N, C-alpha and C positions, 0 to 999 in steps of 0.2 A: 582433667581437674588438677589443680595445683595442690601440693601437699601443704600441711600447716606450716612447716619450716619455710617453704617457698613463699607463702602468703606473707609471712612476717618480714621477709627480706625485700618484698616488692616496694617500689616507690612509684609515685605518680609523676609522669613527664608530660609536659605540654609543648606542643609545637605550634607557634603562631605563624601562619603562612604556609599554605599547602601547594606551593609551586614546585619547581623541579628539585630544589634542595630539600624542602620540608617533606614532600611525599617520599622521596628516595630515602631520607634519613629515617622516616617512620617505618618503612618496610624493613630496613636493615636492623633498626633497634628491636623490632618485633622478633627478629631472628637471634639477636645477640643477648637479649635480656628477657626476664619474666615480668617486666614492669608494665604498669598500666599506662598506655600512650594515647593521648588525645590530640588530634590535629584540628586547629581552628583555621578554617579556610574561607577566605573572602575572595571569590574568583573574579569579581568585576574588574576589568582592566588588567588582569594578571598576564604578565608577559608570556609565560609558558603556554597558556591556553591559546594565545593568539599566534603562536610561532610555529614555524617549521624551519629547520636549519640544516646547515651543512657541517658535517663533522670532518674537518680537514684543516688542522691548525699549523701544519708542518712548514709551510712556506710563508708564514706571517712575517712581515717586516718590522713588527714591534721590537723596540729595543729593550723592553722589560724582560730580562732573562728569567725572573721568577715566574712571571705570567706564562712565558713560553713553556717552562717546565711543567706548570700546572695544566696547561692546555694539552701538551703532549701526553702527559700521564692520564689526563681525563679522556682523551681519545683512546688510549690503550685500555682503560677501564671498561670500555664498552664490550670487550671480549667476555669479561666476568659478568657484566650487567645483563647481557643477552641470555646467558645461561641461568643466572639466578632468578631472573624475572620471566624466563621463557618468552622473550619478546618475539612476536611474529614479524615477518618481512613488511607487513603493512604499517608497522610502527617504526622499526629501525631496519634499514637495509644498507649493506655495504655495496653501494651502487657504483662506486668510482666517482671521481671528480675531474672535470675539465677546467683548466685554468686558461681562459681565453684572453690573450694579451696581444699587443702589437708584435709582429713577427720579429722585429729587431731586438725585443726584450726577452724572447722565449729562451734563447741560449743561456743567458745569465740565470734565468729562473731554473732551467734544467741543471745548471752547475750547482745551484743552491740545494736543489732536491737531492742530488747525489752526495753532497756534503752532509746533509742532515739525516739522510736515511741510515747513516752509520749508527746513530743511537735512536733511530725512530723507524724500525723495520715495519711498523704498522702501516707505513706509507704505501707499501706494496710495490708493484712494478711501476717504473717510470718510463713513459713513452712520449716521444715528441711526434705529434700527429700532423699529417698534411690536412689541408682544408677538406678534402673528400673523406678522409678517415674520421675527422671530427663530425661531419654531417651525418655519416652513417651511424655514429653512436647517438647523436642528438639531432634528429631531423628538423627541429624548429630553428636551428642555427643556419646562418650562411656558411658557405665553404670558407672557413677560417682556420688557420693552424692553431694548435693548442697543446698544452702539456697535460698529459693524462696520468693520474695517480689511481691505481686500482684499489687502494685501501681506503679511499674517501667514502663517506657515508652520509645518509640523511635521516633525520628524525622528525616525526610528527608530534609536536609538543602536546596537543590536546589529547590525542589518543594514548600517548605515553602516560599522562596523568591519570586518565581513566583506568588504564591497565594496572598501574601501580596501586591505585586506590583499592581496586578489587583484591589484589594480592595482600595488601596490608590489612584490609578489613577481614579477610579470611584468617589472618593471624591475630584477630581480636583488637586491632587498632580502631579507635573511635574517631569518626570525622564529624565535625560540627561546622555547618555552613553558616558562618556568622563572623562579622568583624569583632575583634576582641581587644581589650586593653589590659595593661599589666600594672600591678601595684606590689610593693614589698610589704609583707606582713610577718614581722619577727624573722624567723629563720626560713620562712616559706614565701612562695609567690602566689598572689591571687590573680587569677585570670577572670575578667568580667566580660560578659556579653549583655545584650539588652534583655536576656531571659534568665541568666543564672550567673552565679559566682562559684568558682572552684579553686581549691588550693593544691599547689604542686611543689614538689621538692626541687625539680629542675625544669628550666624553660629554655627552649630553642626558639629564637626569633629569626625567621627567614621570610619576612614579608615584602621583600623588594624595597622600593622607595618609601614604603610606609614605615620603615624602621626609624626614621627621624622623628616622626610623630609619636611612636610608641615609647621611645627612650627619653624624649624631652621632659615628661613629668618626673622621671627618675633622676633628672639633673645632668643628662648627657647631651653634648653637642655632637652631631654626626655629619660627616662630609658625604652627603648623598643627595642626589637630585633626580627627578623623574625625566624620562625622555620618551616621547611618543614614537611608536613604530607602526607603520601600516604595510601590510602585505596585500597584493592582489591575487585572487584565486580565480583562474580562468578554467572554464569547462570546455575542453577541446574535444574533437571527435576521434582523436588518436586512440587506437586499441592496445598498442604495445608500450604505452608510456611507463608502465611499472618497471621495465627493463632499462630505461634511460638513466644515464649518469646525471648528477647535478652539475651545474656550471657556475663557476665564479668568474663573472665578467669584469672587464676593466672599467670600474666605476662603482656606483652604489648598488645597482640592481643585480640580482642573481636569478638563475632559473633553478627551481626545485620541483621536479616532476614526481608525481605519484601515479598510482594505477587508475585505470578507467578514464584516461584523458585529462586528469587533474594536473594543472600546471600553475605553480605559485611563482610570483615575481616579487622581489623585494629584498630588503625592506627599507623604509625611510628612517631617517634619524632626525627627529624634530625636537630641538632643545628648548624651544620657547612655548611649546603647546601645553606644558604642564600635565594635568590629569585629564585633559580633554580626549574623549574617545570617539569623537565624531569622524566618520569617514569623509575624506575631502577630495574634491576634483583636482586640487593642486597635487595631492599625492599621486593620483592616477597619471596626471600629465608628467610629473617628474620621473616616475618609474617607466612610463611608456617612452619618454624621450631617451631615457638611459639605455633601454634595450634596442632602440631603433637601429643603431649601427651593427647589431649582432643578429637580429632576427631575420629569417628568410623573407625576402621581399614579397613572396606569394602568400605569406601567412598574415592575415589581418586579424589581430586579436579583438578588435572592436566588434567583430562579427560573433564573438562567443560570449555567453553569459559570464558575468564577473561578480564576485562578492569580495568584501573587504574583511581582513582580519586585523584588528587594532588592539594594541596593548601598550603598557607603560613599563619600560625598562628602568633599572636603577643604575646610575653611573656615579663614580667618584671623580675627583679632580684629575687623577692620574690614570683613569680608565682601568683600574685594577680592582679585583674583588678583595674582600677581607672576610675572615671567618675565624671563630674560636671563642673561648671563654674569656670573660672580662677579668682582669686582675683583681679588681675590688669585689667582684661578685662571681666566684668560680662556678656557681650553679646557674648562671645566666650566660647562655651561648648565643652569639650573633652571627649572621651571615648575610651579606648583601653586596651590591656593586658589580654584579655579573656582566652588565652591559650587553652587547650583542653577541657575546660568546657563551651565553648561559647554557645552551644545549650541549656544548662541549664540556664545560667545566662543572656544571651544576650537579649532575649525578655523582661525580667523584667527590665533590665537596660534601654532599649529603652523606655519602658512605664514610668519609673521614670523620665527620662530626658524630655520626652514630657510634663509631668506634671510640671516639673520645668520651662520649657520655657513658658508654659501657665500660669505661676505664681501660681500654686497650692501648691508650697512649700512642696514637699514630703520629708520625712526623709531619708537621704542617708548616714549620718555619721555612723550608726550602721553597715554598710556593707563594709567599707573600711578605710584605713589609710588616713591621709591628702594628698591632691594632691601634696604637696611639696615633698613628699617621691619619686615621680616619675617624676616631671616636675618642672623646675625652670627657671626663667628669668636670662639670662647672665648679668653680671654687665657691 
């Protein structure tokens, strides 16, 4: 029970968008404050629920130094996240990662790894593997040389959200499964669904590509666009797949193994599909073609049952995320544009925003360009 003094100092906080940022922010806010927290979650097409990803940003060739700092610190944050949320291995596992590239490019990649590990010890051990060593670690591959980083990990997006929601609910966070809209009402915010209207002192908008639609009635233009992503989930007969590392292949497709023979392949990046969530044979052909040069010739994935996981990512023009309070509306916080690195950066962004709402004043400038690069009030 809260004391009378605590009840008087409580405020109501709404989070619109219960993906990886919103759910994580809700959990940490429930630990940092005594405030009433409500999460409006509309899961249809949500990128996190459709995703499984590789946590290994250290050898990215992106030139955006701010993004790399965010991704590097986001990967490091998993050490805290695993403890705070008591994440089991079935959700997040430090599985190790194989970077499978043409042999003549592996030496340069190894040099880059040794350079970056100086300020990224989470990378773990760096090992240049022979084809036989690679195949022993990941039997579905051909005998191909690879660079192996023991610190790489994998995350199952859907089970992560389910787990975080349970933890946050136990801390009195309310989840509402409904699309919501936002209006300004004097010094407060009104959040409306098709069933009710509620008033909040502070609102965090973390709805992925829906941010554009939510902010337009308030007079804001937002640089955000939807991108369709499809993953293939094969059910193979392998019994020891939980111990396999993930593999970042040379191309669009990656291998993400889980336990009980579950093998995910993906994902596509479809810029013209908009909000369409229909699984397509074109995605299957694209991903199957992409893995053909790498997969063991004796392994025919067509023989195994396959399901699709389809979601919609949010992208900005420069492929970088943005997050923080609006200058004109300090009680309105936004976050979007995670792209395909959302599982790496999303939990850390959620944690930073929870700290900001709780007045802890975390440093966020080193991780992003000014919000005005992505979001502006119309004149």
